[in-house]
SESE-425343 format. One record per residue: residue number from 1; x, y, z of N, C-alpha, C in turn; residue in one letter. Coordinates in pm, 1 decimal. Layout:
residues N
R   resi        n.X        n.Y        n.Z       ca.X       ca.Y       ca.Z        c.X        c.Y        c.Z   resn
R    NUM          X          Y          Z          X          Y          Z          X          Y          Z      A
...
end
This chain:
residues 99
R   resi        n.X        n.Y        n.Z       ca.X       ca.Y       ca.Z        c.X        c.Y        c.Z   resn
R      1      412.1     1363.5     -733.9      316.9     1448.9     -801.9      175.2     1417.6     -755.3      X
R      2      143.8     1287.7     -743.6        9.5     1248.3     -700.8      -16.3     1294.2     -558.2      X
R      3       83.5     1282.3     -471.8       66.0     1325.7     -332.8       43.2     1476.5     -326.6      X
R      4      117.1     1551.7     -405.3       99.0     1697.2     -407.3      -39.4     1736.1     -456.5      X
R      5      -88.1     1664.9     -556.7     -220.5     1693.7     -611.7     -331.3     1659.2     -512.0      X
R      6     -321.8     1541.9     -450.3     -428.8     1494.2     -363.1     -423.5     1549.6     -221.4      X
R      7     -307.6     1597.7     -179.4     -292.7     1650.1      -43.6     -232.4     1790.0      -47.1      X
R      8     -285.3     1873.9     -133.0     -231.4     2008.0     -152.9     -227.6     2090.3      -24.2      X
R      9     -322.8     2071.6       63.0     -332.3     2152.4      184.4     -264.7     2088.6      305.5      X
R     10     -208.3     1970.0      289.8     -154.4     1898.3      405.3      -12.0     1849.5      380.1      X
R     11       83.5     1925.8      429.9      223.6     1888.3      414.3      252.4     1755.1      480.7      X
R     12      195.4     1731.5      598.7      224.0     1606.3      669.4      174.6     1485.5      590.1      X
R     13       58.9     1496.3      526.9        8.1     1385.5      445.2       94.1     1363.3      321.6      X
R     14      142.4     1470.2      261.9      227.5     1459.1      143.0      360.5     1393.2      175.7      X
R     15      410.9     1418.8      294.7      544.4     1373.6      329.6      548.6     1241.6      405.5      X
R     16      434.6     1178.6      428.0      432.5     1051.8      501.8      515.4      946.9      428.6      X
R     17      595.5      876.9      504.7      679.8      774.9      442.8      609.3      640.1      431.8      X
R     18      511.3      612.2      515.9      445.8      480.5      514.4      380.8      447.5      379.8      X
R     19      298.4      536.0      323.9      239.2      504.6      193.0      345.2      493.2       83.4      X
R     20      442.7      583.5       86.5      549.1      579.5      -13.9      625.3      447.0       -4.6      X
R     21      662.0      407.9      116.9      737.1      284.0      133.5      654.3      160.6      101.2      X
R     22      523.5      167.6      123.7      436.8       57.0       83.2      439.9       42.6      -69.6      X
R     23      428.0      153.8     -139.7      433.3      152.4     -285.9      568.3      100.8     -335.2      X
R     24      674.5      154.4     -279.3      807.4      112.4     -321.8      833.1      -35.0     -289.4      X
R     25      778.0      -82.0     -178.6      789.9     -223.4     -143.9      720.3     -312.6     -245.4      X
R     26      603.2     -267.9     -290.4      532.3     -343.1     -395.2      612.9     -344.6     -524.3      X
R     27      671.9     -231.5     -557.9      756.6     -224.2     -677.6      875.8     -317.5     -662.6      X
R     28      936.9     -314.3     -546.1     1054.7     -396.2     -520.8     1026.3     -544.5     -539.3      X
R     29      908.3     -587.5     -499.7      869.0     -728.2     -511.5      817.7     -764.2     -649.7      X
R     30      806.2     -665.1     -738.7      755.9     -692.2     -872.4      605.6     -705.8     -879.2      X
R     31      535.1     -643.6     -785.4      389.1     -654.2     -778.4      315.4     -550.9     -862.9      X
R     32      384.6     -445.7     -906.4      318.7     -336.4     -977.2      339.9     -353.5    -1127.7      X
R     33      230.5     -353.4    -1199.6      234.9     -367.4    -1345.2      321.0     -256.4    -1404.7      X
R     34      413.8     -294.2    -1490.9      496.3     -197.2    -1560.7      618.6     -149.7    -1484.5      X
R     35      640.7     -202.5    -1363.8      757.6     -162.9    -1284.7      843.0     -286.9    -1262.0      X
R     36      969.0     -277.3    -1300.9     1060.0     -390.4    -1285.2     1094.8     -412.9    -1138.7      X
R     37     1104.0     -537.8    -1100.5     1147.6     -573.8     -966.2     1288.2     -517.9     -945.0      X
R     38     1316.4     -467.8     -825.8     1448.0     -409.8     -799.6     1459.6     -365.1     -656.4      X
R     39     1561.5     -287.9     -627.8     1583.4     -233.5     -493.7     1532.2      -90.1     -490.6      X
R     40     1420.4      -68.4     -417.0     1358.0       63.3     -415.4     1343.2      123.4     -275.8      X
R     41     1346.1       39.7     -172.6     1321.5       91.0      -38.1     1398.2       10.2       65.7      X
R     42     1427.5       74.9      176.9     1488.2        6.0      290.4     1381.5      -35.7      391.8      X
R     43     1260.1        5.0      368.7     1151.3      -26.4      460.7     1128.1     -176.1      467.6      X
R     44     1109.5     -224.3      587.1     1078.3     -365.2      606.3      929.4     -380.0      637.4      X
R     45      881.9     -306.7      735.3      742.9     -321.9      780.4      641.8     -279.4      675.2      X
R     46      657.9     -161.1      618.4      558.8     -112.5      522.0      557.2     -198.5      396.4      X
R     47      672.9     -245.8      355.7      680.4     -338.8      242.5      606.2     -467.7      277.1      X
R     48      631.6     -521.1      395.4      567.7     -645.6      437.9      416.1     -629.3      443.1      X
R     49      368.1     -516.7      498.6      223.4     -492.7      505.4      162.6     -489.3      366.2      X
R     50      226.6     -417.8      275.7      171.7     -401.8      140.5      169.2     -534.4       65.0      X
R     51      277.1     -609.4       72.6      283.5     -738.1        2.6      181.5     -835.4       61.4      X
R     52      167.4     -833.8      192.2       66.5     -919.4      256.4      -73.6     -879.2      211.3      X
R     53      -97.4     -749.8      199.8     -229.2     -701.5      157.0     -262.3     -749.6       16.4      X
R     54     -164.8     -750.2      -72.6     -188.1     -798.3     -209.0     -228.3     -945.2     -206.6      X
R     55     -158.5    -1024.7     -127.8     -191.9    -1166.9     -117.7     -333.0    -1187.0      -62.9      X
R     56     -369.1    -1106.4       34.5     -504.2    -1115.3       92.7     -609.2    -1073.6       -9.0      X
R     57     -583.3     -967.7      -83.4     -679.6     -920.7     -183.4     -701.9    -1022.9     -294.8      X
R     58     -601.2    -1097.3     -327.4     -616.7    -1200.1     -431.7     -717.5    -1306.1     -387.9      X
R     59     -722.5    -1332.7     -258.1     -815.9    -1431.7     -204.5     -950.2    -1369.8     -165.4      X
R     60     -946.6    -1242.8     -125.9    -1066.6    -1172.9      -77.6    -1075.7    -1034.1     -139.4      X
R     61    -1105.8    -1024.7     -268.7    -1106.9     -894.4     -336.3    -1206.8     -795.4     -277.1      X
R     62    -1309.2     -844.0     -208.8    -1407.6     -753.5     -148.2    -1344.8     -663.8      -40.6      X
R     63    -1229.6     -702.6       12.6    -1162.9     -619.9      113.4    -1106.4     -491.0       54.3      X
R     64    -1103.2     -480.7      -78.4    -1055.1     -357.6     -141.3    -1152.3     -241.3     -121.6      X
R     65    -1270.8     -271.9      -73.8    -1371.5     -167.7      -51.4    -1350.6      -93.0       80.1      X
R     66    -1267.2     -147.6      169.5    -1250.1      -85.1      300.4    -1106.2      -99.5      348.7      X
R     67    -1034.3       12.0      349.9     -895.4       11.0      394.8     -882.3      -45.4      535.9      X
R     68     -974.2       -8.5      622.2     -968.8      -51.4      762.4     -982.0     -203.4      774.0      X
R     69    -1074.1     -263.4      698.3    -1091.9     -408.2      703.4     -970.4     -481.9      647.8      X
R     70     -913.2     -428.6      540.1     -792.8     -489.3      484.6     -678.3     -478.9      585.3      X
R     71     -665.7     -364.9      649.6     -560.7     -345.0      750.0     -575.8     -444.8      865.1      X
R     72     -698.0     -466.6      908.6     -721.9     -565.2     1015.6     -678.0     -704.1      971.8      X
R     73     -704.7     -738.1      847.0     -664.2     -869.2      795.7     -511.5     -879.2      787.5      X
R     74     -448.0     -774.6      743.1     -302.4     -773.6      729.5     -235.2     -785.6      866.0      X
R     75     -286.0     -712.3      963.1     -223.2     -709.7     1096.3     -280.7     -814.7     1189.9      X
R     76     -375.2     -894.1     1137.4     -441.4     -998.2     1216.2     -503.4     -940.2     1342.6      X
R     77     -562.3     -822.1     1327.8     -635.7     -758.8     1436.9     -550.6     -688.7     1539.8      X
R     78     -419.8     -682.6     1521.1     -332.5     -612.4     1616.2     -368.1     -464.3     1619.4      X
R     79     -348.3     -402.9     1731.6     -384.7     -261.2     1745.5     -272.4     -171.4     1694.1      X
R     80     -248.2     -180.2     1564.4     -150.9      -94.6     1497.9     -226.0       11.3     1418.9      X
R     81     -166.6      127.5     1406.0     -230.1      236.8     1334.2     -204.5      224.9     1184.4      X
R     82     -310.2      237.6     1109.0     -302.8      237.4      962.5     -257.1      376.5      919.0      X
R     83     -147.7      383.8      845.5      -90.0      512.2      805.2      -87.9      531.6      654.2      X
R     84     -191.8      487.4      587.8     -203.4      512.4      444.8     -152.8      400.2      355.2      X
R     85      -93.5      296.6      413.8      -43.2      187.7      331.9     -154.8      119.7      253.0      X
R     86     -268.8       98.7      317.4     -378.0       28.4      250.3     -445.4      115.9      146.1      X
R     87     -438.7      247.6      162.4     -488.7      338.3       58.3     -414.6      311.5      -72.5      X
R     88     -283.7      298.3      -61.2     -199.7      273.6     -178.9     -233.9      138.9     -241.4      X
R     89     -235.3       34.7     -158.8     -261.5     -100.3     -210.4     -400.2     -108.7     -273.4      X
R     90     -500.6      -58.5     -204.3     -636.9      -66.2     -257.4     -654.0       15.7     -384.5      X
R     91     -591.6      131.5     -390.5     -602.1      214.1     -511.8     -539.7      141.8     -630.3      X
R     92     -423.5       85.0     -611.2     -358.4       10.6     -718.4     -438.9     -112.4     -757.8      X
R     93     -492.9     -182.2     -659.3     -572.4     -302.3     -685.1     -696.3     -268.7     -767.2      X
R     94     -770.7     -168.0     -722.8     -895.2     -130.9     -792.9     -868.5      -81.2     -933.7      X
R     95     -751.6      -20.6     -953.8     -717.5       30.7    -1088.2     -657.7      -77.3    -1177.6      X
R     96     -637.1     -197.2    -1123.4     -582.5     -305.4    -1202.5     -432.1     -295.3    -1226.3      X
R     97     -363.1     -228.6    -1135.2     -218.0     -209.1    -1152.6     -132.8     -306.5    -1073.4      X
R     98     -194.5     -407.1    -1014.0     -119.4     -506.7     -937.9     -118.3     -640.1    -1010.0      X
R     99       -7.0     -708.0    -1000.0        6.7     -841.8    -1061.7      -47.0     -946.1     -968.1      X
end
């Protein structure tokens, strides 16, 4: 529902699996307030990126101000493309929805 609301004009943005799998990975690890730990995704990479980002934000909360800077920290500067995973993590972090 949130993807449809925020990306009404962009089917490709609504259907991206990276942000969804990052969110589900956080849920799976028990990182999201109000969501029980469980099996939610088969994603390995997007889950790993999201969980790593949460750990980094706990030590460096100022990185929540810039998705690109958080992504660089998560990937240790590797030239990987950010596909919305940090948008999810930062939004949840700023809203206080992460444990």
